[in-house]
C-alpha positions as CSV (number, residue, x, y, z in Angstrom):
1,M,78.7,170.6,64.1
2,F,79.4,167.2,62.1
3,A,81.1,166.8,58.7
4,I,81.1,163.3,56.9
5,L,84.5,161.7,56.8
6,V,85.3,160.2,53.4
7,R,88.4,158.0,53.9
8,P,91.0,157.7,56.7
9,S,93.6,157.3,54.0
10,A,92.6,160.4,52.5
11,V,90.5,163.0,53.6
12,L,88.7,162.5,56.9
13,L,86.5,165.3,57.5
14,L,84.7,164.6,60.8
15,G,85.3,167.6,62.8
16,V,83.7,168.5,66.1
17,T,83.3,172.3,67.1
18,A,84.6,173.3,70.6
19,T,82.2,171.7,73.0
20,P,82.8,171.3,76.7
21,V,83.4,167.7,77.7
22,L,80.6,167.5,80.1
23,S,78.2,168.3,77.2
24,Q,79.5,165.3,75.0
25,T,78.3,162.0,74.2
26,I,81.6,159.9,73.2
27,V,81.1,156.5,71.9
28,S,84.1,154.1,71.0
29,G,84.8,150.7,70.3
30,V,85.7,147.9,67.7
31,V,84.0,146.8,64.5
32,R,84.7,143.0,63.5
33,A,83.7,140.5,61.1
34,E,81.7,137.8,62.3
35,R,84.2,135.4,61.2
36,G,87.4,137.2,61.0
37,G,89.3,140.0,62.5
38,P,88.9,143.8,62.8
39,L,87.3,145.7,59.8
40,T,89.2,148.7,58.5
41,N,87.1,151.4,56.7
42,A,83.8,150.5,58.4
43,V,81.4,153.4,59.0
44,V,79.9,153.9,62.4
45,Q,77.3,157.1,62.2
46,V,74.1,158.0,63.9
47,K,71.0,156.4,62.5
48,G,69.1,159.1,60.7
49,T,72.2,161.4,60.2
50,H,75.2,161.5,58.4
51,S,77.4,162.0,61.3
52,G,80.0,159.5,61.5
53,V,83.5,158.2,61.6
54,T,85.4,155.3,60.0
55,T,87.5,152.6,61.7
56,T,91.2,152.7,61.8
57,A,93.3,149.7,60.4
58,T,92.5,147.8,63.9
59,G,88.7,148.3,63.5
60,R,88.6,150.9,66.4
61,Y,86.4,154.1,66.1
62,R,85.8,156.8,68.5
63,L,82.5,158.9,67.7
64,V,82.3,162.4,69.6
65,M,78.4,164.0,69.6
66,P,77.8,167.5,71.3
67,N,74.9,166.6,73.3
68,D,73.0,169.9,72.4
69,G,72.3,168.2,69.0
70,F,70.2,165.5,70.5
71,A,69.1,167.4,73.7
72,T,65.6,166.3,72.9
73,V,65.9,162.7,72.7
74,D,67.0,159.8,75.5
75,S,68.8,157.6,73.5
76,L,70.6,157.1,70.0
77,T,70.8,154.4,67.5
78,L,74.3,153.9,66.3
79,I,74.5,152.0,63.0
80,A,77.7,150.0,62.0
81,R,78.1,149.3,58.1
82,A,81.0,147.8,55.8
83,V,80.9,147.1,52.2
84,G,80.3,143.5,51.7
85,F,78.5,143.1,55.1
86,E,75.1,143.5,56.6
87,P,74.8,146.5,58.7
88,V,74.3,146.1,62.7
89,T,72.5,148.6,64.9
90,R,73.1,149.4,68.6
91,K,71.2,151.7,71.1
92,V,73.2,154.4,73.2
93,S,72.1,156.9,75.7
94,A,72.2,160.3,74.4
95,R,73.0,161.6,77.8
96,P,76.5,163.2,78.4
97,G,79.2,160.5,79.1
98,T,81.3,158.0,77.8
99,Y,80.1,154.8,76.4
100,A,82.0,151.4,74.8
101,I,80.1,149.5,71.9
102,D,81.6,146.8,69.9
103,F,80.2,145.7,66.5
104,E,80.3,142.2,64.9
105,L,78.9,142.2,61.2
106,G,78.0,139.2,59.2
107,A,78.8,139.0,55.5
108,A,75.8,140.3,53.4
109,T,73.8,137.5,51.8
110,L,74.0,137.5,48.2
111,K,71.6,136.1,45.8
112,L,70.9,135.7,42.0
113,E,67.5,136.4,42.0
114,G,65.5,139.6,42.4
115,V,64.2,141.3,45.5
116,V,60.6,142.1,45.2
117,V,58.9,144.8,47.3
118,T,55.9,146.6,46.5
119,G,54.1,149.7,47.7
120,A,53.7,153.2,46.7
121,P,56.3,155.8,47.1
122,A,56.5,157.7,50.3
123,A,58.3,160.5,48.7
124,T,58.9,161.4,45.3
125,A,61.7,163.3,43.7
126,G,58.9,166.2,43.7
127,A,59.7,166.3,47.5
128,A,63.4,166.2,47.0
129,G,63.7,169.7,48.0
130,A,62.0,168.8,51.6
131,V,64.0,166.1,52.1
132,A,67.1,167.8,51.1
133,K,66.2,170.2,54.1
134,D,66.2,167.4,56.6
135,R,69.8,166.4,55.0
136,A,71.0,169.8,55.3
137,K,71.4,169.6,59.2
138,S,74.1,167.0,58.5
139,T,75.5,167.3,54.7
140,I,78.3,165.4,53.2
141,S,81.3,168.3,53.4
142,L,83.9,167.9,51.0
143,R,84.2,171.7,50.9
144,S,87.6,173.0,51.5
145,M,87.8,175.4,48.7
146,V,85.3,176.8,46.0
147,A,86.9,179.2,43.7
148,D,84.8,182.6,43.9
149,S,85.8,183.6,40.2
150,R,82.9,182.7,37.7
151,E,82.8,183.4,34.1
152,A,80.9,186.4,33.1
153,R,77.9,184.7,31.5
154,P,74.4,184.2,32.0
155,A,73.5,181.7,34.9
156,S,72.5,178.7,32.5
157,A,74.1,175.9,30.9
158,P,76.2,176.5,27.6
159,A,73.8,176.5,24.7
160,P,74.0,173.2,22.7
161,T,75.6,175.2,19.7
162,E,78.2,176.6,21.8
163,A,79.1,173.3,23.6
164,R,79.3,171.4,20.4
165,A,81.5,174.0,18.7
166,D,83.7,173.6,21.6
167,R,84.6,170.1,21.2
168,S,86.3,167.9,18.7
169,R,84.3,164.7,17.4
170,A,85.9,161.2,16.9
171,G,83.4,159.4,15.6
172,G,79.4,159.6,15.3
173,G,77.3,162.2,14.1
174,G,74.7,162.5,11.2
175,A,70.9,162.0,11.4
176,R,69.2,160.4,14.3
177,K,67.9,156.8,13.6
178,Q,64.8,156.2,15.5
179,T,64.2,152.5,14.7
180,G,65.6,149.4,12.8
181,Q,69.3,149.6,14.0
182,D,70.8,146.3,15.0
183,P,72.1,146.6,18.5
184,S,75.8,145.7,17.9
185,P,78.9,147.1,19.8
186,G,80.4,150.1,18.7
187,V,77.3,152.0,18.2
188,L,76.7,154.3,21.1
189,T,78.7,157.5,21.3
190,A,79.9,159.1,24.6
191,A,82.4,161.5,26.0
192,V,84.4,161.6,29.5
193,W,85.2,164.4,31.5
194,D,87.3,164.6,34.7
195,D,86.3,167.5,36.8
196,A,89.2,167.3,39.1
197,A,91.5,168.0,36.2
198,H,89.3,170.9,35.0
199,W,88.5,172.5,38.4
200,P,88.2,176.3,37.2
201,Q,85.5,175.1,34.8
202,Y,84.0,172.8,37.5
203,S,83.8,175.5,40.0
204,R,81.9,177.8,37.6
205,F,79.6,174.9,37.1
206,L,79.2,174.5,41.1
207,G,78.4,178.5,41.1
208,R,75.7,178.2,38.3
209,A,74.3,175.0,40.2
210,S,74.2,177.4,43.2
211,E,72.1,180.1,41.5
212,N,69.7,177.6,39.6
213,A,69.1,175.2,42.4
214,W,70.6,172.3,40.5
215,N,71.9,170.8,44.0
216,P,68.8,169.5,46.1
217,W,71.1,166.8,47.4
218,G,72.6,168.1,50.2
219,L,76.1,167.8,48.7
220,E,79.3,170.1,49.1
221,I,82.5,169.8,47.0
222,G,85.7,171.4,47.5
223,Q,88.9,171.5,45.5
224,E,91.6,170.4,48.0
225,A,89.2,167.4,49.3
226,V,88.8,166.1,45.7
227,R,92.6,166.6,45.2
228,T,93.3,164.5,48.0
229,I,91.1,161.7,47.1
230,R,93.0,161.6,43.6
231,H,96.3,161.8,45.3
232,D,95.7,159.6,48.4
233,S,98.0,157.3,50.3
234,R,96.4,154.2,49.3
235,P,99.0,151.5,48.4
236,L,99.4,150.2,44.9
237,S,98.2,146.8,44.5
238,S,100.9,144.0,44.5
239,R,98.8,141.9,42.1
240,R,97.3,142.6,38.8
241,A,93.7,142.5,39.6
242,L,90.3,144.3,39.2
243,D,86.8,144.4,40.7
244,L,84.6,145.9,38.1
245,G,80.9,146.7,39.2
246,F,78.2,147.6,36.8
247,L,75.1,149.4,38.1
248,V,72.2,149.7,35.7
249,D,68.5,151.4,35.8
250,A,66.4,148.8,34.2
251,T,63.3,150.9,34.3
252,G,61.1,151.5,31.2
253,S,62.6,155.0,30.5
254,M,66.0,153.2,29.6
255,G,64.0,151.1,26.6
256,D,65.4,153.5,24.0
257,E,69.2,152.6,24.7
258,M,69.0,149.4,27.0
259,A,69.9,146.7,24.1
260,F,72.5,149.0,22.9
261,L,74.0,149.5,26.6
262,Q,73.8,145.4,27.0
263,S,75.5,144.9,24.0
264,E,78.3,147.4,24.5
265,L,78.8,145.9,28.1
266,K,79.2,142.4,26.9
267,D,81.7,143.7,24.2
268,I,83.7,145.6,26.8
269,V,83.6,142.4,29.4
270,R,85.1,140.6,26.4
271,R,87.4,142.9,25.3
272,V,89.0,143.8,28.6
273,R,89.4,140.0,29.1
274,A,91.4,139.9,25.6
275,V,93.6,142.8,25.9
276,E,94.3,142.1,29.7
277,P,94.8,138.3,29.7
278,D,97.1,138.6,32.8
279,L,94.6,140.6,34.7
280,D,92.6,138.9,37.4
281,I,89.2,140.7,36.8
282,R,86.0,140.0,38.9
283,M,82.6,141.4,37.8
284,S,79.4,142.1,39.6
285,V,76.2,143.4,38.0
286,V,73.2,144.8,39.8
287,F,69.9,146.1,37.9
288,Y,67.7,148.4,39.9
289,R,63.9,149.8,39.2
290,D,61.5,151.0,41.6
291,R,58.9,150.0,44.3
292,G,56.0,148.5,43.0
293,D,58.0,147.0,40.0
294,A,58.8,143.4,39.4
295,F,61.8,143.9,41.0
296,I,63.7,146.6,43.0
297,T,67.1,145.0,42.6
298,K,68.5,142.0,40.9
299,S,72.1,141.2,41.1
300,L,75.1,139.0,40.3
301,P,77.7,138.4,42.8
302,F,81.1,138.9,41.7
303,T,82.5,136.4,39.4
304,R,85.4,135.7,37.4
305,S,83.4,134.2,34.4
306,A,82.9,136.6,31.7
307,D,80.3,134.2,30.2
308,E,78.2,134.3,33.5
309,A,78.2,138.3,33.5
310,V,77.3,138.6,29.9
311,S,74.5,135.8,30.6
312,F,73.1,138.0,33.0
313,I,73.4,141.4,31.6
314,S,71.3,139.9,28.5
315,G,68.6,138.5,30.7
316,T,67.1,141.7,31.8
317,T,64.9,143.8,29.8
318,A,64.1,147.7,30.5
319,D,60.5,147.8,32.0
320,G,58.6,149.5,35.1
321,G,59.4,152.9,36.7
322,G,56.4,155.2,35.7
323,D,57.6,158.5,37.0
324,Y,61.1,160.2,36.7
325,P,63.2,159.2,39.7
326,E,63.9,155.5,40.5
327,D,65.2,153.5,43.5
328,M,68.8,154.1,42.8
329,N,69.5,154.1,46.5
330,A,68.3,150.6,46.8
331,G,70.7,149.9,43.9
332,L,73.5,151.6,45.3
333,E,73.1,149.7,48.6
334,A,72.8,146.1,46.9
335,M,76.4,147.2,45.1
336,M,78.0,148.1,48.1
337,R,77.0,144.8,49.7
338,Q,78.7,142.9,47.1
339,R,82.1,141.3,48.2
340,W,84.4,144.0,47.0
341,S,88.2,143.1,47.6
342,R,89.4,144.4,51.0
343,D,92.9,144.8,49.8
344,A,94.4,147.6,47.3
345,V,92.8,146.1,44.1
346,P,91.7,148.4,41.8
347,Q,88.0,149.0,41.9
348,M,85.6,150.8,39.7
349,L,81.7,151.1,39.5
350,F,80.2,152.1,36.4
351,L,76.6,153.7,37.0
352,L,74.6,153.6,33.8
353,A,71.2,155.7,34.4
354,D,69.0,158.3,33.0
355,A,67.1,159.5,36.2
356,P,68.0,160.4,39.9
357,P,67.1,158.4,43.0
358,Q,64.0,158.4,44.3
359,Q,63.9,160.2,47.9
360,Y,61.9,157.8,50.0
361,A,61.1,158.6,53.6
362,G,62.9,156.7,56.2
363,E,65.8,155.3,54.1
364,D,69.0,154.3,56.0
365,Y,71.0,154.1,52.9
366,T,71.1,156.7,50.3
367,Y,73.5,158.1,47.6
368,H,75.1,159.8,50.4
369,E,76.3,156.6,52.2
370,A,77.2,155.1,49.0
371,I,79.5,158.1,48.3
372,Q,81.0,157.8,51.6
373,D,81.6,153.7,51.5
374,A,82.8,154.2,48.0
375,A,85.3,156.8,48.8
376,A,86.6,155.2,52.2
377,N,87.1,151.9,50.0
378,G,88.8,153.0,47.0
379,I,85.8,152.3,44.6
380,A,85.8,155.0,42.1
381,I,82.3,155.5,40.6
382,Y,82.0,156.4,36.8
383,P,78.3,157.5,36.2
384,V,77.4,156.9,32.7
385,A,74.5,159.6,31.9
386,A,71.9,158.2,29.2
387,S,69.2,160.3,27.6
388,G,66.7,162.1,30.0
389,V,69.5,163.3,32.6
390,D,68.6,167.0,33.6
391,K,70.6,169.3,35.4
392,P,70.2,168.3,38.8
393,T,70.9,164.7,38.1
394,E,74.0,165.8,36.3
395,F,74.9,167.8,39.1
396,L,74.7,164.5,41.5
397,F,76.4,162.2,38.8
398,R,79.5,164.7,38.5
399,A,79.5,165.1,42.3
400,M,79.6,161.0,42.7
401,A,82.6,160.9,40.5
402,A,84.6,163.7,41.9
403,M,83.8,162.8,45.2
404,T,85.0,159.0,44.8
405,G,88.1,159.4,42.3
406,G,85.8,158.5,39.2
407,K,84.9,160.4,36.1
408,Y,81.8,161.8,34.5
409,V,80.9,159.8,31.3
410,F,77.6,160.9,29.3
411,L,76.1,159.5,26.2
412,T,75.7,162.0,23.2
413,D,73.4,162.6,20.4
414,D,76.1,161.3,17.7
415,S,75.0,157.9,17.6
416,G,71.3,158.6,16.5
417,V,70.4,156.3,19.3
418,G,67.5,156.9,21.8
419,N,66.0,160.0,22.7
420,S,67.6,163.3,22.8
421,H,70.6,163.9,25.1
422,E,70.7,167.1,26.9
423,E,74.0,168.9,26.7
424,P,76.1,168.8,29.5
425,D,77.4,172.0,31.4
426,I,80.9,171.3,29.9
427,T,83.0,172.9,27.0
428,G,85.8,171.1,25.3
429,Y,85.2,167.4,25.5
430,T,85.7,164.7,22.7
431,V,83.0,162.4,21.5
432,E,84.1,158.6,20.8
433,K,82.6,155.2,20.9
434,L,81.3,154.1,24.4
435,N,82.9,150.8,24.3
436,D,86.4,152.3,23.2
437,L,85.9,155.0,26.0
438,M,85.2,152.6,28.9
439,V,87.9,149.8,27.8
440,R,90.6,152.5,27.7
441,E,89.2,154.1,30.9
442,I,89.2,150.7,32.6
443,R,93.0,149.8,31.6
444,S,94.3,153.2,32.4
445,F,92.7,153.0,35.9
446,V,94.3,149.6,36.5
447,A,97.5,150.8,35.5
448,K,98.0,153.8,37.7
449,R,96.8,151.5,40.6
450,T,99.2,148.4,40.2
451,M,102.8,147.8,40.8
452,A,102.7,146.1,37.3
453,R,102.2,149.2,35.1
454,R,102.3,147.4,31.8
455,V,99.3,147.7,29.7
456,A,98.8,145.8,26.6
457,E,98.5,147.4,23.3
458,S,95.4,148.2,22.0
459,R,93.6,145.7,19.9
């Protein structure tokens, strides 16, 4: 049985059960850049599964597959991918034996214009359960320990009154305002939560998720693995720099908050620039919608120009969609194809969305691969949950954060903007302004991951 590995310097959970050598298919080789040397942290896996390995510092990999798992096929398709590169596939015999296959990956082709794809969904979120059953054969496994102790309480989320009584407020509140607000920064309210730092509470949430079928995603999470990701051996960056990605759901359901989110993002970009003048910041933005919309993804490659990022953010409105889930998987793939730094530079990805990913049939790249790629390359995902997020989506977003070293951010009703926000299954959080929260998290993240730990005074 295979389990997905996450990061060679952290927790590599590729495991193989005891299997006689003669019944194994062993594939090894090197993954190189088309115009460069070997690629570290590239992933080689069996296409259509989540069985795979990451490459070493010299680009080498060794993939061991028990043949009994592929007894009905003559050949397998291997796919090699790396953040910022186009994936490459190769065929290999499924018969027991040892094979050598090298991969050469070309840099991803990046465009400013959107990618237009039309067509009806092959599977919707209503079929998430069926797709999850297929994924269950090779789920991402970060399970090393899940506490058995559970709070003696009904198998449900905390009641709104309970959650609100158990958290402090730092701004916001009052009556809801449906229209007429000026979309200026400092309006949206939110809270941030680090599940890794509150494991007993998170463990109880995982228990309730199991009881209430909140995890149709094929994800398993364990405390020791999450702790290892948080305290991995990734070296501190020798230069003060930051790769900052924004992945934004731009479908119609985000319309109630899109203008405000755009205003907040522009303010965040400008403020980080102002308070960290010596920080080399590169920013990339990807908007995504769904199949059949005017575009599926629209990307701004990494740029050091705050004005360029602000202009790109301003140029997109919320439209399309139609059903609850959206093509987040396409957005994640587009974001991971951006040219993230390949050294130890701090890297953060804010995912702003109000719906889960569509579960389209035959997808090669999904949230599974995105979590794996982000964790292997030190890209911390910070999901920002907007109005409309239900309990399964909360589970997915919190898992993405925990499994990549990020934190879970969620908008609240305190601003009076947008539709109602469902209370998260969290107690003890503090509400504050979204832009203040994100600027603080960005600066703290950089300070902990660079040798120069000075952080400018808040302004």
